[in-house]
C-alpha positions in Angstrom: -0.1 0.0 0.1 1.6 3.4 -1.0 1.2 6.2 1.3 1.9 10.1 1.2 5.6 11.3 0.8 6.9 13.9 2.4 9.2 16.3 -0.3 11.2 19.4 1.9 11.5 21.9 -0.9 13.4 25.5 -0.6 13.4 24.1 3.1 9.1 24.4 3.0 7.6 20.6 3.2 4.9 19.6 0.4 3.0 16.1 0.5 2.5 14.3 -2.8 -0.1 11.9 -3.2 1.5 8.9 -3.9 -0.8 7.9 -7.3 -1.0 10.7 -8.7 1.6 12.7 -7.8 0.5 15.9 -7.4 1.8 18.1 -4.6 0.3 19.8 -1.8 1.6 22.5 1.2 -1.7 20.3 3.1 -1.1 16.2 4.3 -4.9 15.9 5.1 -5.5 17.0 1.6 -2.9 14.8 -0.1 -4.4 12.4 1.6 -7.8 13.1 0.7 -6.3 12.7 -2.8 -4.1 9.7 -2.8 -7.7 7.9 -0.9 -10.2 9.0 -4.2 -8.0 8.3 -6.7 -7.0 4.5 -5.1 -10.8 4.4 -5.1 -11.7 6.2 -8.2 -8.9 5.9 -10.8 -9.2 9.0 -11.4 -8.2 12.9 -9.9 -11.1 15.0 -7.9 -11.7 18.5 -9.3 -11.4 19.5 -5.5 -9.2 18.3 -3.4 -6.2 18.7 -7.3 -7.3 22.5 -6.9 -4.7 22.6 -4.0 -2.1 21.4 -5.8 1.0 23.4 -6.4 3.2 23.7 -8.9 6.5 23.0 -9.0 
């Protein structure tokens, strides 16, 4: 079972959905994304709108 991955970039902590690799500032949102992706095999726009871009 995959889990949300914690990364550090520019001295800031981010969390990555292990299913779709979208990155978030909040661990709870990353976990929510991962659960959705795993269950539905798709992304949810209401969740991914919180993703950060590098």
